[in-house]
C-alpha positions in Angstrom: 93.1 249.2 137.5 92.2 245.5 138.8 91.4 243.5 135.8 88.9 240.7 136.4 89.9 237.1 135.8 88.8 234.0 136.3 90.4 230.6 136.2 88.1 227.3 135.7 89.6 223.5 135.2 87.1 221.5 132.7 87.1 217.7 132.5 85.5 215.4 130.2 85.8 212.3 130.3 84.1 209.2 127.9 84.1 205.4 127.5 86.6 204.1 125.9 87.4 200.6 124.3 89.3 198.5 126.3 90.2 194.6 127.6 86.5 193.8 129.6 88.0 190.1 130.0 86.3 189.1 127.1 88.4 190.2 124.2 90.7 192.7 123.4 89.8 196.6 121.3 91.0 196.1 118.0 93.3 199.0 116.0 90.3 199.7 114.3 88.0 200.8 117.8 91.2 201.8 119.4 91.8 204.6 116.6 88.2 205.5 115.9 88.0 206.1 120.1 91.8 208.5 120.1 89.8 210.5 116.8 87.0 211.1 119.5 88.9 212.2 121.7 90.5 214.4 120.0 87.5 215.5 118.7 86.2 216.8 121.9 89.2 218.5 122.8 88.4 220.8 120.1 85.0 220.8 121.6 85.7 222.0 124.6 88.0 225.2 122.9 85.2 225.9 120.6 83.0 225.8 122.8 84.7 227.9 125.9 85.9 230.6 123.7 82.8 231.3 122.2 80.7 231.8 125.3 83.7 234.0 127.1 82.3 236.9 125.9 78.6 235.8 127.3 80.9 236.1 131.0 83.4 239.0 130.3 81.4 240.9 127.3 82.7 241.7 123.9 86.2 241.1 124.2 87.7 238.7 126.3 90.9 237.2 126.3 91.0 233.3 127.1 93.9 231.6 128.3 95.0 228.2 128.2 96.3 226.5 130.7 98.5 222.6 129.6 96.1 220.3 128.5 96.3 216.7 130.5 94.9 213.3 129.3 92.9 211.6 131.8 93.2 207.9 131.5 92.7 205.6 130.1 91.6 204.3 133.6 89.4 201.4 132.8 87.3 201.8 130.3 87.4 205.8 130.5 89.5 208.7 129.2 89.5 212.3 128.3 90.9 215.6 129.0 91.4 217.4 132.2 92.0 221.6 130.9 92.6 224.7 132.7 91.6 228.0 131.2 91.5 231.5 133.0 89.2 234.5 131.0 90.1 237.5 131.4 88.9 241.0 130.2 90.8 242.6 127.5 
């Protein structure tokens, strides 16, 4: 029997403190930004896991690939995270 599955990659970026030519970010700003990026990472996992059942029925299996940090590039940073959803 063929098991239906699909693989996606989600990418999420946000503005982060950076050197804007006027001043460098403070340690507190950098820490707050890093914590927000980690919260984004957690939110991605929760949202996708919660919505997988609407795509594949009551018992989906979500397999997470390796998350890759994006940036910082200029004043943006985030995550790229592949995942595969299949029916158990």
